[in-house]
Structure formats: C-alpha cells, structure tokens
C-alpha positions as CSV (number, residue, x, y, z in Angstrom):
1,X,127.7,25.7,178.5
2,X,128.9,27.0,175.1
3,X,132.7,27.2,174.9
4,X,132.7,29.1,171.6
5,X,132.2,32.8,172.1
6,X,132.1,35.3,169.2
7,X,130.7,38.6,168.2
8,X,127.1,39.3,167.4
9,X,126.0,40.7,164.1
10,X,125.1,44.1,165.8
11,X,128.6,44.3,167.4
12,X,130.2,43.7,164.0
13,X,128.1,46.3,162.3
14,X,128.9,48.9,165.0
15,X,132.6,48.1,164.8
16,X,132.7,48.4,161.0
17,X,130.9,51.8,161.2
18,X,133.4,53.2,163.8
19,X,136.3,52.0,161.7
20,X,134.8,53.5,158.5
21,X,134.4,56.9,160.2
22,X,138.0,56.8,161.4
23,X,139.3,55.8,157.9
24,X,137.3,58.7,156.4
25,X,138.8,61.2,158.8
26,X,142.3,59.9,158.1
27,X,141.8,60.0,154.4
28,X,140.5,63.6,154.6
29,X,143.6,64.7,156.6
30,X,145.9,63.0,154.2
31,X,144.2,64.6,151.2
32,X,144.7,68.0,152.7
33,X,148.3,67.3,153.4
34,X,148.9,66.1,149.8
35,X,147.1,69.0,148.4
36,X,149.3,71.5,150.2
37,X,152.6,69.6,150.1
38,X,154.0,71.8,147.3
39,X,153.0,75.2,148.8
40,X,156.5,75.8,150.2
41,X,158.1,75.0,146.8
42,X,155.7,77.5,145.0
43,X,156.3,80.1,147.6
44,X,160.1,79.8,147.4
45,X,160.1,79.9,143.6
46,X,157.7,82.9,143.7
47,X,160.0,84.8,146.1
48,X,163.1,84.1,143.9
49,X,161.2,85.1,140.7
50,X,159.9,88.4,142.3
51,X,163.4,89.2,143.6
52,X,164.8,88.7,140.1
53,X,162.2,91.1,138.6
54,X,162.7,93.7,141.4
55,X,166.5,93.6,141.0
56,X,166.1,94.1,137.3
57,X,163.7,97.0,137.8
58,X,165.5,98.9,140.5
59,X,168.7,98.7,138.4
60,X,167.1,101.1,136.0
61,X,167.0,104.9,136.2
62,X,164.2,106.4,138.3
63,X,162.6,108.3,135.4
64,X,163.0,108.9,131.7
65,X,164.2,112.4,132.4
66,X,166.7,111.4,135.1
67,X,170.3,111.2,133.9
68,X,172.3,107.9,134.4
69,X,173.4,107.8,138.0
70,X,170.4,109.7,139.2
71,X,172.0,113.2,139.7
72,X,170.3,115.6,139.5
73,X,167.0,113.9,140.3
74,X,164.0,114.9,138.2
75,X,162.1,117.8,139.9
76,X,160.3,121.0,138.9
77,X,163.7,122.8,139.4
78,X,165.6,120.5,137.0
79,X,163.7,118.3,134.5
80,X,160.1,117.5,135.4
81,X,159.5,113.9,136.1
82,X,157.6,112.0,133.3
83,X,153.9,111.7,133.7
84,X,153.8,108.6,131.4
85,X,153.8,105.3,133.3
86,X,154.8,102.6,130.9
87,X,157.3,102.1,128.1
88,X,157.9,105.0,125.8
89,X,158.1,102.9,122.7
90,X,160.8,100.5,124.0
91,X,160.8,96.8,123.9
92,X,161.4,94.8,127.1
93,X,165.2,94.5,126.3
94,X,165.3,98.3,125.9
95,X,163.5,99.3,129.2
96,X,165.7,102.1,130.7
97,X,163.7,103.4,133.6
98,X,161.5,101.9,136.3
99,X,158.1,103.1,135.0
100,X,158.7,101.3,131.7
101,X,157.8,98.1,133.6
102,X,154.3,99.4,134.5
103,X,151.7,97.0,132.9
104,X,154.1,94.1,132.4
105,X,152.2,90.9,132.4
106,X,154.5,88.0,131.6
107,X,153.2,84.5,131.2
108,X,155.6,82.7,131.2
109,X,158.0,85.1,133.0
110,X,160.8,86.6,130.9
111,X,164.4,87.5,131.4
112,X,165.6,91.1,131.0
113,X,166.4,90.3,127.4
114,X,162.9,89.1,126.8
115,X,163.5,85.3,126.6
116,X,161.2,83.0,128.5
117,X,162.3,81.5,131.8
118,X,161.6,77.9,131.2
119,X,161.9,76.9,134.9
120,X,158.9,79.2,135.6
121,X,156.8,78.2,132.6
122,X,153.6,77.9,134.7
123,X,154.0,81.1,136.6
124,X,152.7,84.6,135.7
125,X,154.3,87.9,136.7
126,X,152.5,91.3,136.7
127,X,154.1,94.6,137.5
128,X,152.6,97.9,138.4
129,X,154.5,101.2,138.9
130,X,153.0,104.4,140.1
131,X,154.0,107.5,142.1
132,X,153.3,107.3,145.8
133,X,150.0,108.7,147.0
134,X,149.7,112.0,149.0
135,X,149.0,109.9,152.1
136,X,152.2,108.0,151.5
137,X,154.1,111.3,151.0
138,X,153.0,112.4,154.5
139,X,153.7,109.0,156.0
140,X,157.2,108.8,154.5
141,X,158.0,112.5,155.1
142,X,158.6,113.1,151.4
143,X,158.3,116.5,149.7
144,X,156.1,115.5,146.7
145,X,154.6,112.4,145.1
146,X,157.4,112.5,142.5
147,X,159.9,111.7,145.2
148,X,159.2,108.0,145.1
149,X,157.5,105.3,143.0
150,X,155.7,102.3,144.3
151,X,156.7,99.2,142.4
152,X,154.5,96.1,143.0
153,X,155.5,92.8,141.5
154,X,152.7,90.2,141.7
155,X,153.6,86.5,141.1
156,X,150.9,84.0,140.4
157,X,152.3,80.5,141.0
158,X,150.6,77.4,139.4
159,X,148.4,77.0,142.5
160,X,146.8,80.3,141.7
161,X,147.3,82.2,145.0
162,X,148.9,85.6,144.1
163,X,151.9,86.9,146.1
164,X,152.5,90.6,146.1
165,X,155.9,92.2,146.5
166,X,155.8,96.0,146.9
167,X,159.0,98.1,146.8
168,X,159.6,101.9,147.0
169,X,162.1,103.4,144.6
170,X,163.4,106.8,145.7
171,X,164.1,109.7,143.3
172,X,167.9,110.0,143.7
C-alpha cells in the first residue's frame, strides 16, 4: 500500500483553471472600483463650481433694459426686454445682466473678474441663457416668454460626463 497520496496532474490543472478564473473576476471588480473611486469628488466639485456660476449670474439684473433692483420689470408697457442673448460688448468682468452669460465656454473656469480658477483647471463650464418656451409659459402660469429666462450651467469634469444645472430667473 502506498502511504504517499498526492494530486494528479489533471486535478492540479483543474484547480489552477478555477483559481485563474476567480482571480480574473476579482481583478475586474477591483478595476471598476478604482476607475470610479473619484466620481464622488468630481461630482462634489462640479456642484460647487455650478453653484458659484449660478450665484454670480442670478446676482445680475434680469435684462439690459431692467433698472437696478428690477423695478419696473422690462415689459411692453415699460421698456421692452432685450432680444439679444449674449454680451452687448462687455467683457466678463463687466457683465451686468443674466443674458450676458449666454455662450460662456470657460476652460479653465473663471472667476467673476475673469481670472482662472486654478483649483478647477481641468474642468470646463458652459452657460446658455434663453427665454422660456411657450410650453414652459403655460406650465409655469406666466404671462409671456419674457417673464422668465432659463439659465443652464453645464459642468464637464475631467472624467468627461457632463452635469447640467438649470435655473429659472424671473423678471422682477
């Protein structure tokens, strides 16, 4: 009787195959985890950056023809609201109404004075401003499309997945 028992070559090959498959699965799971480990950081920084831009934008007058303080609002009865969406010859530091920000495409993002935000060097910020649509007028129970502007700040973090932050600015 043979007192030395061991594994056969077939048993060893099957065991190595099973272990290899298990290691591949674990490696794939870890690579996914490592790939997405910074998503929360990018999202938090994107939210803070968008909030900064939106705060800057809504701090401006509603329209070029609206007086400081917003009273009286632009309307056909007072001064007609501007049809130009975008800056009226101003630089970023001179933007004075919300639609001046239409078409902003900052890479890297800038402060209100136009200086780069170094902590967001690999981010891109795009801004669009437009009057609400007739469908939105009905949905929001507004009188005309000139009663609100839709401001959309889009932040593209380094991972490339854009985050959109819409905001309605009323004509008051």
